[in-house]
N, C-alpha and C positions, 0 to 999 in steps of 0.2 A: 788714713783719712785726713784730708787737709783741714787744718784748724780754721774756724770761722769766728773766733772771739773778737776779731777786729771789726766784724759787721755790727756788733751790738749797738754802739753809739748811733750808727746810721739808721738802724731799725727803729730806735726810739723816736726819731724825728721824721720817720717816713710818712705818717699820715698827714702832717702839716706840709711836708714838701710836696706830696701828691696834690693836695688841695691848691697849693700855690701854683702848680703847673697846669691847673685847670681840670683836674680829675674831679668827677662828681662826688658830692658828700655821700657817705653811706646811708642807705635807706633803713629806717627803723620803724617799729610799731610801738605804740605807747599805751599807757593806761593811767588812770588817776589814782593818787593816794586817797584812800577813803577812811572814814572813822566809823567803827562799828563795834559790836560786842563779840568777844571771843572768849571761850572757856577751854581749859585743858581737858582732854578726854582720854579714855582708854577704849581699846577694841574689845567688845564683848562678842562671844560666839553666838551665832543664831542659825536658825533653819527656816527655810521657806515652807510654809504650810498653807493648806486651803482653809478658807473660812467655813466651808461645808465639806466634810469628809466623813462618810457614814459607812458602817458595816451593815448591809441590808440583810435582815433575817426573815425567815418564814414565820408567819403568825398562826398558821394552822398546819397540821401534818398532812402528808399526802405525797403522791408520786408527781415529780416534776415533768410537765408535758412540754415545756419550752423554757429556755433561759438564754439571755443575750450573750453574744460573743464579746470577749474582752476587747477594749479599744473603741467600742461604739459610743457615740454621743447621744444623749437623751435630754429632752426638755422636761420640766417639771410636769408630772402627771402621765408621762408616757410609760408603757409597759416594759418592765425589766424581766419578768418571769411569770409563768402560769403554772398552777398546780391543779391536778385532776379534781374536778368538782362534781363528778357524776353522782357520788353517794349523797352529797349535799342536795343536789337537785331532786333526788328521789325522796329524801327526808323532807324537803320543802313541800313536795307534792302531797305526801302523807299528812303533813301538818295542815295544809290548806283544806284537805278533806275533813280532818277533825274539827277545824274551825267551822266548816259548814254545818256539821252535825250540832255543834254547840250553839251556833246561831239559831238553828231550827228549834232546839230545845228551849233556848231563851225566849223565842217568840211564843212557844206554847206556854211557858211559865207566865209570861206577861199577860197573855190572854186569859189564862186560868185565874190569875190574881185579879184581873179586872172583873171577871164573872163573879167571883166570890165576894168582891167588894159590893157589887150590886145586891147580891143575895143577902149579905149581912145587913145592908141598909133596910131590906124588906123583912128582916128577921127570919130568913129562910135558910141561913147558914150560920154555923157557930163561929165564935171568935177563934176557936182553936184551929178550925179549917183555914181561916183567913191568915192566921199567923204561920201555919205550915206552908201555905202558898207563897207568902212573902219570903220566908226563909229559902224555899226552893228557887225562887227567882234570884235571890242574892247569891246563892251558890252558883247558879248558872252564869251570872255576870262575872263572878270571880274566875270560874273555870275558863270562860271565853277570854278574859284578859290574860290569863296565864298562857293559853294556847297562842294568842297573838304575840305575846312576848317571845315564846319559843320560835314562832315564825320569823320575827324580826331578828333574833339571834342567828337563825339559819341564813337569812338574807345577808346579814353582816359577814358571816363566815364565807358565804358564797362570793361576796365582793373581795374578800381577802385572799381568795385563790388567785387573783390577779395582782401581782406585786408591781406597784407603780413607783416611779421616781419621786421622792419627796422634794427634790430640787433639781435644777438643771446641772448636768455634769457629764463626766466620762466614766463608763463602766470599765474600771481598770483591773479588776480581779474577778474570777469566777471560781467559787469554791465547790460547787456541785454541778452535776451534768444532767442533761435530759434523760429521764428514765429512772433516776435515783429517787429513793424515798427520803423525804425531808421531815424533820421534826420541828415542833414549836421552838423558836429561838435559834434554830440552826442557821448559820451564816450562809447566805446564797452567794454573796459577792460584795464588792466594794465600789461605791459610787463617790467620785471626787469632783468637786467643782473646780475646774482648772482655770477659771476666769477671775474669781475673787480670791486673791492671795494676800498673805501678810507674813511678816517675819516674827518668829517666836524666839526671843533672845533672853539670856539669863545674865544678870549683872550682880556684882557684890551688893549686899544690903546697904553698905555705907554710902552708896551713891544716891540713895533714895531722896535726900533733901534737895538734890540738884535736878531732879526729874520733874517734868510738868506735863500734864495731859495735852496742853496746847502747843508744845514745842515740836520741832521737826528734828529728826536725827539722820545722820549720814549712814547709808547702807552700802557696803562694798561686796560685790560678788564677781570674782574673777577680774575681768578688765572693766566691768561696769560699775559705776559709782553714781548713786542717786541720793537725793534728800527727800525724805518722806515723813508725813505726820504720824505722831504716836496715836494709836487707837486706844490703848489701855495700858495702865500700869497696875499690875497685880500686887497689892500692898501686903503680901504674905510671903515671908522668906522661908526657904527650905532649911530645915534645922541641920541637915548634913552638910550641904554645900555653902550654906549661909549666903544664898543668892535669891534674888527676886526675878519675876518674869515681866518682860516688856513685850508688848505687841505693837508692831509698826506696820501700817498699811503699805501695800505695794500696788503700783499702777502698771498696766501692760504697756510695753512688753516687759515681763518680769521673768526671773529665773524659774526653772521647773520646780514643782513641788518636791521637797526633799533636798534641794540644793543647800549647801553650806554657805553661809554669808557671815559678815562681820558688821557690827553696829557700833558707831562711835558714840559712847556714852559719856556725858560730862562728869568730871570728878571734882569740880569746884564751880562756884558761881561765876558767870561771865563778867569780864571787865571791858570797859570802853578803851579801845586802842586805835592807833593808826595802823593800817594794813596795806600791803602791796601784793600783787600777784607773785606767786612763787617764781615765775619766769623772770621777774625783775631782778632777782638776786644774782650778784656776781660773787661767787665764793672763792676766796683766796686763802692761802695758808696764814697770812698775817692778819687778815680782817675780811669782813663782808661789805659789799658795796652795792649801791644802786646808782644809776645815771639819771639825773633830773634834767629835763629840757628847760633851758633858760635862753630865750631870745635866739633860738635856732642852734644852740650849742649844747653839748652833753656835759653836765657838771657832775663829777664823781662825788658821791656822798657816802661816807662810812656809816653803817648802821649795825645795831645789835638786834638779833631776832628773838621772837617770843613764841606765843601760842600760834597755832595754824589750823586751818580747815582744809578742804579739798584744794581750793585754788588760791586762797589768801594766807598770808603770814604776817603776824604782827611785827612791827619794826620800831625802834627808837633811834632817833638821830636828828639831823638838821633838816627835817621835813615837816610839811603841813598838809592838812586835808586839802585836796584839790590840786596839789602839785602833780605834774605830768612826768612819769618815769618810763624808761625804756623797758619793754618786755620782750622784744625780739630784735636781735642784732647787738645786744649789749656786750657780748663777749669780745668783740673786736674793737670796741671803742676806747678812746683815750680821753683824759680830762681836757675839757675846753675844745673838743673836736666838733666841727660843724656837722650837722646831720640833716637828713630829709625825712620828715614824718609822713609815712605812706598809709597809716591806718591807726585807729584807736580802738582798743578793746573795751567792751562793756564788762562791768564787774558783777559778780554773783555774790550778794552779801549774805551768805549762809552764816547762821549764828554759831553753830557748834563746830568745834575743831577736832582734829585727829591727833592732837598732842605731839 
């Protein structure tokens, strides 16, 4: 292979030489140096769960006459399954007949009581007869109330032979089949609200002082990364794992229920820092640099890096908030080289970092 060491001096001055010969300045994209709060974080494991996830059970025993197929969607109040109600209908008809008899008896007792009250005022009936009629009427009233209560219970049981969805969702599991006999409390299937989701994550107890209900946390699932608000912090630690639970809301489109995710949890209080997009960093073995735009030229500035979030990373160096740095095209630049700015990137000032 022919040695090319003799080309190195020429390559170092090539950008300036090309510019002098009329070649166009390289095109770059820029962004501003911003000041914001960043905190170091750790990744806590989490799982996507539904805010409404229920094992639907039978409330009365009986033979299942119909049950929904897995995968079907239901709105709140729609029928998931039905249980044979013929025996309850027969019992309800018998109870209605008994109520009719008791109502007739009560009518007779009231009429008898009214007649004896008149006779007593005329001294034609004894006080004992009146007291007996009063007691008979009271017994009839109580018997009728008891019969009506039994009727109401039968009606309630009859309603429960139709199993309805307590919330909107998807019927994801079916544990029993049509024709099977079910018992009270036996699971018929599982209904999951696949629209309203959240992340359930566990983090070490020692991060509790740095968590706040009003903060937003970064959630990463496969190639998707989003920043979502904390819904709840469960202030009770597990005595075995020494961890506490964090609930983070998710907006659609969100990963499937059961998906594994990671949540960036702060491990210290945030500090005010200068930050640049990660793409602005030019990493070299000897140092890290950014290129600041000054009067149409790229000025190389050495920086030290600190905490970071999804897009931004804290830097210290000869920079100030509002400075414009190159975020695209920096790798091929040289100090003091003229550039053409073809676009400016908007910053996403997320508070939490991914350490």
